[in-house]
C-alpha positions, 0 to 999 in steps of 0.5 A: 437653338440655331436655325440653319437653312443652307448646308454651308452654314450647317457645316460651320456649326457642326465642327468639332462635335463629338456626340450627335443625335440626329432626327430627320423629319418632314415637319408637322411635328407631333408627339411621335417626333417629340419622343424621338427628339427626347431620346436623342436629347437624353443620349447625346450632347448635340441634337440636330433635327431636320425638317425637309418635305422630300419631293423624291419620295412622293409619287405622281398623284400623291399629296406632296402639295397638300402635305402639312407644312407648319414651319412656325409651329415646328420651330417653336416645338423644337425650341421647347424640346431643347434642340441645338440645331434645326436644319431646314434646307431648300429643295435646291440645296439638296438636289441637283440636275442629273445627279447620282441615285441611291436605289432601294434593294430589288426585293425588299424595296419593292414589296409591301409599301414598295409594291404599291408606291414603286420608287418611293423608297428610292427617294427616301434612301436618297435623301437620308443618305444625303442628310447623313453625309452632310452631318458626317462631313465634319466627322463627329465622334459618334452619330446616332439617328433616331427613327420610329418603328411605325415606318418599319419597312423604311427603318429596315431599308435605312438600316440596310443602307447604313450597313451596305454603304459602311456609314458610321451611323448608329440607327436607333429604332424608337417605339410607336407613339399612340394617342389615348385611343390607340391610334398611331400618331402620324402627320397624315392623321390631320386629314381624318375627320372625327368619324374617320378617326373612329373608323381608323381605331380598328387598325390598332384594335386588330393589332392588339387582337393579334398580340393577344392571340400570340400571347395565347400561343397562336402562332399561325399567321393565317389564323391571326390574319383572319381574326385581324380582318374580322376586326377591320371588316369595315375598312379598305384593307390594302394588306396585312403582312407577317415578316421577320426582322429581315422583312422575309415573309413568314407563315409562323410567328417567330417570337422576338423576330416578327413584325405584323404590318397593316395598310388601310385606306380610311376615307381618302387617307392611307394609314399604316401601322404595325406591331413588333413581336 
């Protein structure tokens, strides 16, 4: 595995590549990230993973300084996962003074996660656009980028950006990975105490309840939401949302075209989860 820390060196190692699988991350790698890397490994000749804690997607007062950084462990994980190139750029190499901006769409970028974290998706799209363009610089014959479904709104916006800006990138959505108890894996789970982990399990239980209701033919979102809130009655619920794949609000579940999203505060940690129906 080659470890690269500047763009010029990365470009040297990406010449004449044909099939590239790219997994952008912010580090603190876990089994969810590994599932993305494994799929990229299975479907491409070259696998590139980036680790970059992107400052522009953190808002004032958020946990940028506390965000878990485990570079040595992450390097070892990538080696064992058979990654070809690990890209670990500095902030100074990615961002410049008074630079152009990529902004989230005015509607879909400022609902749900975007309404509570105004400007967050601007930072996400800005850095993903930069990373895509760095890897596209030498024009690989194919570039596939792998993202987990847990960040469903982010995935939808990145897919829209690729479409709207005519980028030659295939976005590959990958299933949410959960631990044995059902908790969706996240780097932020490290902030949870043992008791908070138990409390957080109500999130996945509520989504299982929603799925069971749909399987029983209950498609009215207000009915499903009531049941979900009952399961999570001891949690601080920020939102329960029902949207179609275009992230438009729905009142009736559309089979194979709906996502149910949840955001909760557990202790001092904000967790999100969802289920695709």
